[in-house]
N, C-alpha and C positions, 0 to 999 in steps of 0.2 A: 504493500499499500504505500503511495506517494505521502511525503510528509505534508503537503497542503492540504490532502483530503484527508488525512489522521486529524489534523487541528481543526477542520472544518467539523468532524464528526465528534470531536470532544467538545467544540463551542456550542453546538446546536443544543444539547441537554442544558447546559449552563443558562442559556438564554432563555429556553422554553420554561424551565422551571421558575426563573426570575419572573417571568410574565404570569405564569400559574399562581404564584405566590401573590401577587398583586390582586388578582382576581377572586382568589380564595378568601384572602383577609376581608375583601369588600364584601364577598358574601356572607361572611360571619357577622358582619356589622348590617345586613341587611339589604345590601344592594345586590340585584340578580342580573345586572345589566351585562356582566362578562358570562354567566351561565347562559342567559337568554341568546348570547351571539355565539354559543358554542365553544367557548374559550377556557372553560373549566376542564381541559383535557390535557394529556400528555402527548397527544398527536402531534407531532412537530408540523404537519402539513397545515394545521390549523393556526400556527403561529410563525411561520417563516414569511419574512419579508425578503423578496427575491434580490434586492441589492444588498441591505444590511445583513442578511443571514447567509449569503452565498456569495455573491459577487466581490464585495469588499473583503471579506476574510481571506478568500481564495487570493485575490489580488496583492494583500498584504503577506500571506504565506509564500507565496510563489516568488514575489518580488524579492523578498529578503533571501529565501534560499538561493535565488539565482545571483544576487550581489554579494552576501556574506556567508553564504553556506548553512545558514541556520536561522530559525526564527527567535526575534527577540521580543517581538511586540503582534498582538494580534487581537482584532477587537470586531464586534459586530453587534447587532441588534435584532431583536423579532419585533413583530407588529405589536405594538402597544396595545394592552388590554383595556377595552372600555370601561370606565368607572363613572358613575353619577354622584358626586360628593352630596348633593341633597337627599339622596336616598339612603345616605349612612346613619346608623343609630347605634348608640350604645346605652342600653339600659332604658330604651325607649325615648332617648333624649338625641335631639339632632345637634351636632357640632362640626359642620362640613370640613372647616380648616383643620381642626386637629385630628379628626378621624381621618381625614385624606392624606394627613402626614403619617400616620399610621400604616395606612395603605402603601404609601410610598416607600416606607422603610422596609416593608415585607420584602421587595425586590431584591435591594442588596443584602439584606439578613439571610435571605435563601441561597444567595452564593457563597457567604461566609461559611454558612452551615455545610453546602457541599465542598467547600475546600478542607472543613474539619473531616468530614467523612471520608474524602479521598486520602487524607493524612493517616486517618485508621485503617484504612485499605493497604496502605503500604507496608503494613505488618505480614500481609500474605505473601509478600516476595515476589509477585508476578506484576508485569506491565509498569516497572518502578518509573522509566522515563514518562510514559503517558500519563500516570497518575500525577506526577510532579507537575508536568504541564497543564493537566486538568484543576490542579490546586491554583497554579498561577493565572489561568483562564479567569477562574471565578475570582481571586483577589483583584484582577484588572477590571472586570465587569462591575464588582461591587464598588470599588474605589472610585471608579470612574462616574458612577451613576450618583455618588454622592458630592459630586460638585455643586456647590449651592447655587445653580443657574437653572431656572425653569426651562424647558420641560424635563429635565434630569430629575431624577427622584430626590436629590439633595435640595432642589430648588423648591420642590413642593413640600418637601419637610420644613425648610426655612419659611416658606409661605405660611405654615401652620404653626410655628413657634415664634415668629416675630411680633413685635405690636402691629395692630392692625393698620395704621397708616404705612409702615414699611412694608408689611405683607402685599398691600393692594399695590404699591410700585413695584415690588418685585414679581407678582402675578402678570402686570402688565408688560412686562419684559420677556415674556414666554416666547413670543414670535421670533423677536430679535435674538432671543438666547440661543435657539438651535442653530441659527446663522453664525451667531459668534462661535460657539462651540466647533462647528465644521470649519469656519475660516482659520481658527487657532490651532486645531489638531489635525485636519486632513489638507486642508488648501494651501495655507501660507508657508508651512515647512517645505512642501514639494516646490512651490514657486521659488523661494528663497535658495534653494539647494541648486537651481538652475543657475544661478549667479555666485555660487560657491559660499553662500551664507548659510550657516546652522542655525536654525530657529526650530526648536521642536519641545516645547515646555513641558507637555504630558509626557513624552517618552522619557524625556531628562528625569523628570519627576519620578516616573514609575522604575526607571533604573535604580533610584535611590530606595524607593519605598519598597519594591516587590520583594528585594531579597530579605529585607526586615521582616515582611508580612509573611513570607513562607517560613522564614525562621520561627516565627510566632506559632504558625499552623504545625510545624514539625514538634516544637516543644511541647504544645497543648496534648498534642496525640501520641505523646510518648515516644517519639523516635529519637534515635541518637543523632544529637547534632554536634556531637564533639569530633566526630570522624571527617 
């Protein structure tokens, strides 16, 4: 199996479970929008975004394999699960902002849980490279989505916990937010590279954070990190 295909196959469950977690927590709070849309399922075909789930990850993986011989960074996304904040209830009371923040948090939390489960699976002694990469994929997705900029999960969490005036301003930035994310992380680094300039803040940040996150996962799951 080619490296790019393997990375894609590992990426898909991380993305799918991230979205299902959003929908399931919304379901627990009384919103059936995701269920009615058929999104409370582990069937990846219901969640795959053609570009974000397939084309972009393969481009990132193949491009890195061709240029440096291995994959340093891979990212993708699934179709967002629909949630109606106005339907969310806790003990019969509606609190759209704060309950939506919990729904948003469920996605990254699911990735961190998957990383821990993969860390436990390392004790089986099989597929070690794939399991380590699966840990890293989930850490990247979880950390990336905690960037406090809507429509990323971190932005929706921030909208839920900030004072209302600040929350309203941040929520209004949602359309510009995704454009800014794409510009800084995917477009601008490639353009500047054509002029011999290196500007890749997310990848540089992940190069520092990811080894530390991996070390924490290995430590928490009882793997020997001294060797």
